[in-house]
N, C-alpha and C positions, 0 to 999 in steps of 0.2 A: 584612318588611318593607312600609310601609303602603302603601295605593294609590294616595293622594294621592302618595308621594314618588316616584312610577313616570305619576305624568302620570296617572290615569286614574281617572275619576265617579262613585262606582255610587251610582244609587240605587232606593232598594227601594219596586216600591208597596202603596200604604193594602191592606190583609185588610178585605175583608166581615165577617172574624168579626167585627167590633168595632162595626159597623153593630148601627148601635138597626134599621132598617127591616127589615136584613137577619136580623136574629133573633127580629122580630115574622113575618115570611114565613116562615121554616121551620115557626115554632110554631103558625100556625093550618095549616101542611099536616098535620102532626104528629099537631092539634087535628081536622079532618076525619078526615083517618083512623082511629082512634081512634073515633070521633062512627058512619063509617061501618059502620067492623070490629061494634063493639057493636051494633048492627041488622041483621047476616046483611048489609048490604047489599054487603059483599065481602072478601077472603079475608083472611089476616095479613098478607100482606107485597104488594107492589108487584107486578102483571105480570109490569113487565119485570120481576123475578129472573127466571125461567121462560126468557127468551130467550138463545140461542146464538146464535156467532157463523157469519155466512151459510157454509153447506157446512160446519160442525163434522160430526166420526163420531169425536169423542172419545166413549169410553164414560164411565169416568170425572168426563166434562166432566157428562155428560146428568145423573149417577147423584145429583150434587154439585148438579144446577139446580132438581135437581124432591122434592132434599129439603130443603134450602134456600128453595124458592116454598113449601110446607108449612108452613114451619116448625116443621119439623121433626119435624113427625106423620107 
């Protein structure tokens, strides 16, 4: 049964994905990362990739974080 027949109105928020400003911001971030990586200023992934949950002691989680933080190298 359609929602309007039930007395409900549902509205979907606009997505950032179709915003030219958002797309340009993502492109700028990616471009800067690639430029910094090519000069050796940073590693292949964000430093946040290696972060773990506070108090995490899961060995598998730690191994995965290390693997992805080094971009599989």
